[in-house]
N, C-alpha and C positions, 0 to 999 in steps of 0.2 A: 747858093740856096741850100738850106739844111732841111731834113725831114723831121716833122714833129707830129705828135698825136695829142689831141685835146680830148680829155675825158670829162663829161659833164653829167651830174646827177640832177635831174629836174624833178620838181615837186609832183607828187602823185595826186594832189588835191586840185588840179586844174584840168580844164577841158582839153580835148585833143587839139583843137585849133590854136589854143593858147600855147600848148606845148610845142607845136610845130613853129609858131611864131618865135619862141625862145631859141630854138635850134637855128632857124633862119637868121635871126639876129647875130648869133655866134658866127655863122658862115659869112655873113656880110662883114663882120669885124675882121675876119681873117683876110677877106678879099680887099678890104679897105687899106690894110697895112701891107699890101703887096703879096699876100699869100695865094697859093694855088691849091685848091682843095682836090685831093686825089680820091678819097673814099669817105663815105659816111656810113657808120654801122649803128643801127638802132636796136637796142635790146628791149625786151618787154619789161613790165613792172617787176621789180625785185625787192625783196626784203633787205633793209639796211642792217649793217652789223650793229649799229647803235642808233638811238634816236637823234635826229638832227632837226632842230626847230620844231620839236614835238611831233615829228613825222617818223613813221616806221617803215615806209616804202617810198621808192622813187623810180624814175625811168632813167636808164643809162644810155648815153649816146657817146660814140667815139668818132671823132673827125680827124682824119689823117690829112696833112697838108705839107706843102713845101713853102718855106719863107726865109727871109733874111734873118740873121741872128738877133736883130733888134726888135723884130715883130712880136715874139712871145711876151715880152714885158708889157708892151702896149696893149695887147689883147687881154692879158690877165688883169691889167688895171681897169679895163672897161667891164669885163665879166664880173669882177668882184662886186660891183654895185648893181648888177641886174637882179630884178625880182624873179622869184621862182627857181633860181639856180641854188641848190643846196650846197653842192661842192663841185670843184673843178680842179683840173691838174693838166699842165702841159709838160710833156716829156719828149726827149729825143730818143726814139727807139734804138738807134744804133749805139747809144751810150748805156742803155739799160742792161 
């Protein structure tokens, strides 16, 4: 099992319960592909460096998890089509 970190930027134009649902969906995807979530770090609303989908602000979430090497590709594939996720990135912190 490798350590990974998933960074998600969620739209600021949605309600709190919808934002929580998006993060819960991401956590469920990680667990679905055999991942074990170790930490979830939620930041407040931040200004984006540049406009994304005509939005200037977003909520940042960082989910740290352990998973097999094949899991990140499957997770990225599913997150790519999720509504209200402006950007995402999965990295291995030990390689950064």
